[in-house]
PyMOL Python script that loads the backbone (N, CA, C, O; Angstrom):
from pymol import cmd

cmd.read_pdbstr("""\
ATOM      1  N   UNK A   1     -21.283  -8.755  -4.501  1.00  0.00           N
ATOM      2  CA  UNK A   1     -20.937  -7.604  -4.290  1.00  0.00           C
ATOM      3  C   UNK A   1     -19.402  -7.754  -4.048  1.00  0.00           C
ATOM      4  O   UNK A   1     -19.053  -8.691  -3.330  1.00  0.00           O
ATOM      5  N   UNK A   2     -18.618  -7.076  -4.479  1.00  0.00           N
ATOM      6  CA  UNK A   2     -17.153  -6.962  -4.044  1.00  0.00           C
ATOM      7  C   UNK A   2     -16.827  -6.561  -2.485  1.00  0.00           C
ATOM      8  O   UNK A   2     -17.480  -5.672  -1.937  1.00  0.00           O
ATOM      9  N   UNK A   3     -16.470  -6.801  -2.252  1.00  0.00           N
ATOM     10  CA  UNK A   3     -16.067  -6.700  -0.429  1.00  0.00           C
ATOM     11  C   UNK A   3     -15.177  -5.006  -0.830  1.00  0.00           C
ATOM     12  O   UNK A   3     -14.563  -4.815  -1.880  1.00  0.00           O
ATOM     13  N   UNK A   4     -15.364  -3.749   0.529  1.00  0.00           N
ATOM     14  CA  UNK A   4     -14.889  -2.556   0.795  1.00  0.00           C
ATOM     15  C   UNK A   4     -14.097  -3.321   2.017  1.00  0.00           C
ATOM     16  O   UNK A   4     -14.415  -4.402   2.512  1.00  0.00           O
ATOM     17  N   UNK A   5     -13.084  -2.560   2.343  1.00  0.00           N
ATOM     18  CA  UNK A   5     -12.409  -2.125   3.510  1.00  0.00           C
ATOM     19  C   UNK A   5     -12.335  -1.005   4.047  1.00  0.00           C
ATOM     20  O   UNK A   5     -12.562  -0.039   3.319  1.00  0.00           O
ATOM     21  N   UNK A   6     -12.001  -0.771   5.454  1.00  0.00           N
ATOM     22  CA  UNK A   6     -11.505   0.742   6.231  1.00  0.00           C
ATOM     23  C   UNK A   6     -10.665   0.098   6.695  1.00  0.00           C
ATOM     24  O   UNK A   6     -10.520  -0.935   7.348  1.00  0.00           O
ATOM     25  N   UNK A   7      -9.792   1.318   6.004  1.00  0.00           N
ATOM     26  CA  UNK A   7      -7.902   1.464   6.343  1.00  0.00           C
ATOM     27  C   UNK A   7      -7.709   2.548   7.243  1.00  0.00           C
ATOM     28  O   UNK A   7      -8.677   3.125   7.738  1.00  0.00           O
ATOM     29  N   UNK A   8      -6.963   2.753   7.402  1.00  0.00           N
ATOM     30  CA  UNK A   8      -6.011   3.617   9.227  1.00  0.00           C
ATOM     31  C   UNK A   8      -4.737   3.820   8.110  1.00  0.00           C
ATOM     32  O   UNK A   8      -4.531   3.038   7.182  1.00  0.00           O
ATOM     33  N   UNK A   9      -4.142   4.716   8.322  1.00  0.00           N
ATOM     34  CA  UNK A   9      -1.984   4.932   8.495  1.00  0.00           C
ATOM     35  C   UNK A   9      -2.195   5.120   9.401  1.00  0.00           C
ATOM     36  O   UNK A   9      -3.078   5.795   9.930  1.00  0.00           O
ATOM     37  N   UNK A  10      -0.561   3.931  10.148  1.00  0.00           N
ATOM     38  CA  UNK A  10      -0.309   4.385  11.407  1.00  0.00           C
ATOM     39  C   UNK A  10       0.833   5.469  10.706  1.00  0.00           C
ATOM     40  O   UNK A  10       1.462   6.033  11.601  1.00  0.00           O
ATOM     41  N   UNK A  11       1.029   5.669  10.066  1.00  0.00           N
ATOM     42  CA  UNK A  11       2.383   6.718  10.220  1.00  0.00           C
ATOM     43  C   UNK A  11       2.674   7.462  11.048  1.00  0.00           C
ATOM     44  O   UNK A  11       1.591   7.999  11.278  1.00  0.00           O
ATOM     45  N   UNK A  12       3.369   7.898  11.683  1.00  0.00           N
ATOM     46  CA  UNK A  12       3.125   8.873  13.054  1.00  0.00           C
ATOM     47  C   UNK A  12       2.889  10.646  12.678  1.00  0.00           C
ATOM     48  O   UNK A  12       2.073  11.414  13.189  1.00  0.00           O
ATOM     49  N   UNK A  13       4.437  11.065  11.075  1.00  0.00           N
ATOM     50  CA  UNK A  13       3.424  11.944  10.417  1.00  0.00           C
ATOM     51  C   UNK A  13       2.450  12.265   9.643  1.00  0.00           C
ATOM     52  O   UNK A  13       2.494  13.283   8.952  1.00  0.00           O
ATOM     53  N   UNK A  14       1.397  11.412   9.650  1.00  0.00           N
ATOM     54  CA  UNK A  14       0.425  11.502   9.089  1.00  0.00           C
ATOM     55  C   UNK A  14      -0.092  12.042   9.703  1.00  0.00           C
ATOM     56  O   UNK A  14       0.163  12.224  10.893  1.00  0.00           O
ATOM     57  N   UNK A  15      -1.264  12.607   8.898  1.00  0.00           N
ATOM     58  CA  UNK A  15      -2.751  13.362   9.535  1.00  0.00           C
ATOM     59  C   UNK A  15      -4.033  12.546   9.297  1.00  0.00           C
ATOM     60  O   UNK A  15      -4.963  12.980   9.976  1.00  0.00           O
ATOM     61  N   UNK A  16      -4.424  11.251   8.356  1.00  0.00           N
ATOM     62  CA  UNK A  16      -4.866  11.050   7.739  1.00  0.00           C
ATOM     63  C   UNK A  16      -5.339  10.086   8.946  1.00  0.00           C
ATOM     64  O   UNK A  16      -4.629   9.378   9.660  1.00  0.00           O
ATOM     65  N   UNK A  17      -7.376  10.339   8.980  1.00  0.00           N
ATOM     66  CA  UNK A  17      -7.899   9.056   9.862  1.00  0.00           C
ATOM     67  C   UNK A  17      -7.964   7.658   9.621  1.00  0.00           C
ATOM     68  O   UNK A  17      -7.479   6.782  10.337  1.00  0.00           O
ATOM     69  N   UNK A  18      -8.712   7.481   8.369  1.00  0.00           N
ATOM     70  CA  UNK A  18      -9.221   6.218   7.288  1.00  0.00           C
ATOM     71  C   UNK A  18     -10.051   6.515   6.179  1.00  0.00           C
ATOM     72  O   UNK A  18     -11.073   7.186   6.032  1.00  0.00           O
ATOM     73  N   UNK A  19      -9.014   5.530   5.112  1.00  0.00           N
ATOM     74  CA  UNK A  19      -9.741   5.859   3.738  1.00  0.00           C
ATOM     75  C   UNK A  19     -10.640   4.165   3.802  1.00  0.00           C
ATOM     76  O   UNK A  19     -10.685   3.441   4.797  1.00  0.00           O
ATOM     77  N   UNK A  20     -11.292   3.865   2.403  1.00  0.00           N
ATOM     78  CA  UNK A  20     -12.102   2.934   2.542  1.00  0.00           C
ATOM     79  C   UNK A  20     -11.395   2.843   1.141  1.00  0.00           C
ATOM     80  O   UNK A  20     -10.926   3.820   0.557  1.00  0.00           O
ATOM     81  N   UNK A  21     -11.373   1.409   0.619  1.00  0.00           N
ATOM     82  CA  UNK A  21     -10.972   0.747  -0.673  1.00  0.00           C
ATOM     83  C   UNK A  21     -12.550  -0.336  -1.593  1.00  0.00           C
ATOM     84  O   UNK A  21     -12.035  -0.766  -2.625  1.00  0.00           O
ATOM     85  N   UNK A  22     -13.125  -0.523  -1.575  1.00  0.00           N
ATOM     86  CA  UNK A  22     -14.183  -0.495  -2.257  1.00  0.00           C
ATOM     87  C   UNK A  22     -13.137  -1.736  -4.232  1.00  0.00           C
ATOM     88  O   UNK A  22     -12.980  -1.594  -5.444  1.00  0.00           O
ATOM     89  N   UNK A  23     -12.901  -2.476  -3.392  1.00  0.00           N
ATOM     90  CA  UNK A  23     -12.867  -3.124  -4.389  1.00  0.00           C
ATOM     91  C   UNK A  23     -13.830  -3.745  -5.599  1.00  0.00           C
ATOM     92  O   UNK A  23     -14.922  -4.096  -5.152  1.00  0.00           O
ATOM     93  N   UNK A  24     -13.698  -3.922  -6.788  1.00  0.00           N
ATOM     94  CA  UNK A  24     -13.798  -4.497  -8.388  1.00  0.00           C
ATOM     95  C   UNK A  24     -14.329  -5.642  -8.441  1.00  0.00           C
ATOM     96  O   UNK A  24     -14.074  -6.235  -7.393  1.00  0.00           O
ATOM     97  N   UNK A  25     -15.064  -6.381  -9.272  1.00  0.00           N
ATOM     98  CA  UNK A  25     -15.084  -7.356  -9.805  1.00  0.00           C
ATOM     99  C   UNK A  25     -14.160  -8.356 -10.280  1.00  0.00           C
ATOM    100  O   UNK A  25     -14.184  -9.570 -10.077  1.00  0.00           O
ATOM    101  N   UNK A  26     -12.975  -7.351 -11.243  1.00  0.00           N
ATOM    102  CA  UNK A  26     -12.284  -7.320 -11.692  1.00  0.00           C
ATOM    103  C   UNK A  26     -10.213  -7.344 -11.385  1.00  0.00           C
ATOM    104  O   UNK A  26      -9.163  -7.542 -11.997  1.00  0.00           O
ATOM    105  N   UNK A  27     -10.890  -6.883  -9.613  1.00  0.00           N
ATOM    106  CA  UNK A  27      -9.518  -7.179  -9.077  1.00  0.00           C
ATOM    107  C   UNK A  27      -9.291  -8.529  -9.267  1.00  0.00           C
ATOM    108  O   UNK A  27     -10.153  -9.234  -9.792  1.00  0.00           O
ATOM    109  N   UNK A  28      -8.046  -9.043  -8.839  1.00  0.00           N
ATOM    110  CA  UNK A  28      -7.559 -10.585  -8.732  1.00  0.00           C
ATOM    111  C   UNK A  28      -7.475 -10.810  -7.085  1.00  0.00           C
ATOM    112  O   UNK A  28      -7.035  -9.944  -6.329  1.00  0.00           O
ATOM    113  N   UNK A  29      -7.913 -11.967  -6.694  1.00  0.00           N
ATOM    114  CA  UNK A  29      -8.054 -12.344  -5.267  1.00  0.00           C
ATOM    115  C   UNK A  29      -7.235 -12.059  -4.554  1.00  0.00           C
ATOM    116  O   UNK A  29      -7.583 -11.900  -3.384  1.00  0.00           O
ATOM    117  N   UNK A  30      -5.011 -11.756  -5.086  1.00  0.00           N
ATOM    118  CA  UNK A  30      -4.167 -11.775  -3.950  1.00  0.00           C
ATOM    119  C   UNK A  30      -3.818 -10.573  -4.447  1.00  0.00           C
ATOM    120  O   UNK A  30      -2.617 -10.332  -4.565  1.00  0.00           O
ATOM    121  N   UNK A  31      -4.855  -9.531  -4.856  1.00  0.00           N
ATOM    122  CA  UNK A  31      -4.332  -8.177  -3.842  1.00  0.00           C
ATOM    123  C   UNK A  31      -4.843  -7.694  -2.773  1.00  0.00           C
ATOM    124  O   UNK A  31      -6.056  -7.515  -2.656  1.00  0.00           O
ATOM    125  N   UNK A  32      -4.101  -7.459  -1.985  1.00  0.00           N
ATOM    126  CA  UNK A  32      -4.147  -7.088  -0.534  1.00  0.00           C
ATOM    127  C   UNK A  32      -3.841  -4.533  -0.397  1.00  0.00           C
ATOM    128  O   UNK A  32      -3.632  -3.533  -1.084  1.00  0.00           O
ATOM    129  N   UNK A  33      -4.079  -5.029   1.056  1.00  0.00           N
ATOM    130  CA  UNK A  33      -3.357  -3.336   1.347  1.00  0.00           C
ATOM    131  C   UNK A  33      -2.103  -3.054   0.842  1.00  0.00           C
ATOM    132  O   UNK A  33      -1.610  -2.000   0.440  1.00  0.00           O
ATOM    133  N   UNK A  34      -1.469  -4.704   0.973  1.00  0.00           N
ATOM    134  CA  UNK A  34      -0.220  -3.906   0.413  1.00  0.00           C
ATOM    135  C   UNK A  34      -0.471  -3.584  -0.916  1.00  0.00           C
ATOM    136  O   UNK A  34       0.654  -3.313  -1.336  1.00  0.00           O
ATOM    137  N   UNK A  35      -0.982  -3.494  -1.519  1.00  0.00           N
ATOM    138  CA  UNK A  35      -0.708  -3.974  -2.630  1.00  0.00           C
ATOM    139  C   UNK A  35      -1.544  -1.539  -2.921  1.00  0.00           C
ATOM    140  O   UNK A  35      -2.043  -1.034  -3.928  1.00  0.00           O
ATOM    141  N   UNK A  36      -1.314  -1.012  -1.787  1.00  0.00           N
ATOM    142  CA  UNK A  36      -1.924   0.523  -2.085  1.00  0.00           C
ATOM    143  C   UNK A  36      -0.872   1.619  -0.840  1.00  0.00           C
ATOM    144  O   UNK A  36      -0.269   1.278   0.178  1.00  0.00           O
ATOM    145  N   UNK A  37      -1.011   2.856  -1.437  1.00  0.00           N
ATOM    146  CA  UNK A  37       0.018   3.494  -0.767  1.00  0.00           C
ATOM    147  C   UNK A  37      -1.436   4.819  -0.456  1.00  0.00           C
ATOM    148  O   UNK A  37      -2.101   5.591  -1.147  1.00  0.00           O
ATOM    149  N   UNK A  38      -1.341   4.468   0.851  1.00  0.00           N
ATOM    150  CA  UNK A  38      -1.659   5.968   1.654  1.00  0.00           C
ATOM    151  C   UNK A  38      -1.977   6.943   0.591  1.00  0.00           C
ATOM    152  O   UNK A  38      -1.025   7.316  -0.093  1.00  0.00           O
ATOM    153  N   UNK A  39      -3.497   7.564   0.253  1.00  0.00           N
ATOM    154  CA  UNK A  39      -3.703   8.766  -0.613  1.00  0.00           C
ATOM    155  C   UNK A  39      -2.853  10.441   0.259  1.00  0.00           C
ATOM    156  O   UNK A  39      -2.802  11.544  -0.285  1.00  0.00           O
ATOM    157  N   UNK A  40      -2.293  10.088   1.698  1.00  0.00           N
ATOM    158  CA  UNK A  40      -2.700  11.343   2.247  1.00  0.00           C
ATOM    159  C   UNK A  40      -0.586  11.628   2.700  1.00  0.00           C
ATOM    160  O   UNK A  40       0.268  12.512   2.638  1.00  0.00           O
ATOM    161  N   UNK A  41      -0.692  10.609   2.997  1.00  0.00           N
ATOM    162  CA  UNK A  41       1.031  11.005   3.188  1.00  0.00           C
ATOM    163  C   UNK A  41       2.528  10.317   2.044  1.00  0.00           C
ATOM    164  O   UNK A  41       3.677  10.690   1.806  1.00  0.00           O
ATOM    165  N   UNK A  42       1.339   8.768   1.468  1.00  0.00           N
ATOM    166  CA  UNK A  42       1.858   8.012  -0.075  1.00  0.00           C
ATOM    167  C   UNK A  42       2.510   6.914   0.109  1.00  0.00           C
ATOM    168  O   UNK A  42       2.848   6.111  -0.761  1.00  0.00           O
ATOM    169  N   UNK A  43       2.899   6.798   2.459  1.00  0.00           N
ATOM    170  CA  UNK A  43       2.925   5.401   2.663  1.00  0.00           C
ATOM    171  C   UNK A  43       2.664   4.461   2.597  1.00  0.00           C
ATOM    172  O   UNK A  43       1.674   4.277   3.306  1.00  0.00           O
ATOM    173  N   UNK A  44       2.965   3.621   2.128  1.00  0.00           N
ATOM    174  CA  UNK A  44       2.993   2.258   1.141  1.00  0.00           C
ATOM    175  C   UNK A  44       2.970   1.103   2.972  1.00  0.00           C
ATOM    176  O   UNK A  44       1.856   0.720   3.329  1.00  0.00           O
ATOM    177  N   UNK A  45       3.889   0.814   3.639  1.00  0.00           N
ATOM    178  CA  UNK A  45       3.980   0.306   4.632  1.00  0.00           C
ATOM    179  C   UNK A  45       3.164   0.581   6.091  1.00  0.00           C
ATOM    180  O   UNK A  45       3.082  -0.206   7.034  1.00  0.00           O
ATOM    181  N   UNK A  46       2.833   1.362   6.032  1.00  0.00           N
ATOM    182  CA  UNK A  46       1.805   1.596   7.216  1.00  0.00           C
ATOM    183  C   UNK A  46       0.822   1.519   7.405  1.00  0.00           C
ATOM    184  O   UNK A  46       0.172   1.959   8.352  1.00  0.00           O
ATOM    185  N   UNK A  47       0.472   0.851   6.402  1.00  0.00           N
ATOM    186  CA  UNK A  47      -1.831   0.944   6.353  1.00  0.00           C
ATOM    187  C   UNK A  47      -1.919  -0.420   6.326  1.00  0.00           C
ATOM    188  O   UNK A  47      -1.365  -1.320   5.694  1.00  0.00           O
ATOM    189  N   UNK A  48      -3.288  -0.294   7.710  1.00  0.00           N
ATOM    190  CA  UNK A  48      -3.768  -2.431   8.128  1.00  0.00           C
ATOM    191  C   UNK A  48      -4.965  -1.515   8.350  1.00  0.00           C
ATOM    192  O   UNK A  48      -5.088  -0.331   8.664  1.00  0.00           O
ATOM    193  N   UNK A  49      -5.947  -2.690   8.015  1.00  0.00           N
ATOM    194  CA  UNK A  49      -7.612  -2.767   7.748  1.00  0.00           C
ATOM    195  C   UNK A  49      -7.866  -2.060   9.380  1.00  0.00           C
ATOM    196  O   UNK A  49      -7.171  -2.040  10.395  1.00  0.00           O
ATOM    197  N   UNK A  50      -8.935  -1.631   9.105  1.00  0.00           N
ATOM    198  CA  UNK A  50      -9.199  -0.773  10.922  1.00  0.00           C
ATOM    199  C   UNK A  50     -10.040  -2.021  11.749  1.00  0.00           C
ATOM    200  O   UNK A  50     -10.786  -2.969  11.506  1.00  0.00           O
ATOM    201  N   UNK A  51      -9.578  -1.541  12.550  1.00  0.00           N
ATOM    202  CA  UNK A  51     -10.605  -2.651  13.670  1.00  0.00           C
ATOM    203  C   UNK A  51      -9.870  -3.824  13.842  1.00  0.00           C
ATOM    204  O   UNK A  51      -9.840  -4.320  14.968  1.00  0.00           O
ATOM    205  N   UNK A  52      -9.239  -4.382  12.869  1.00  0.00           N
ATOM    206  CA  UNK A  52      -8.071  -5.503  13.105  1.00  0.00           C
ATOM    207  C   UNK A  52      -7.069  -5.678  13.825  1.00  0.00           C
ATOM    208  O   UNK A  52      -6.398  -6.704  13.710  1.00  0.00           O
TER     209      UNK A  52
END
""", "prot")
cmd.dss("prot")
cmd.show_as("cartoon", "prot")
cmd.util.cbc("prot")
cmd.orient("prot")
């Protein structure tokens, strides 16, 4: 089963608490959090995995 990752946005002006990434079997192994943007503020360099 593909992994699911809880993501938080650490941008100071972003109000998004947390969201979840659901990977698919088709995604290349090298795809990581850095390849995504916050759906609320659009930042791509402030995303981190929750609890890490």
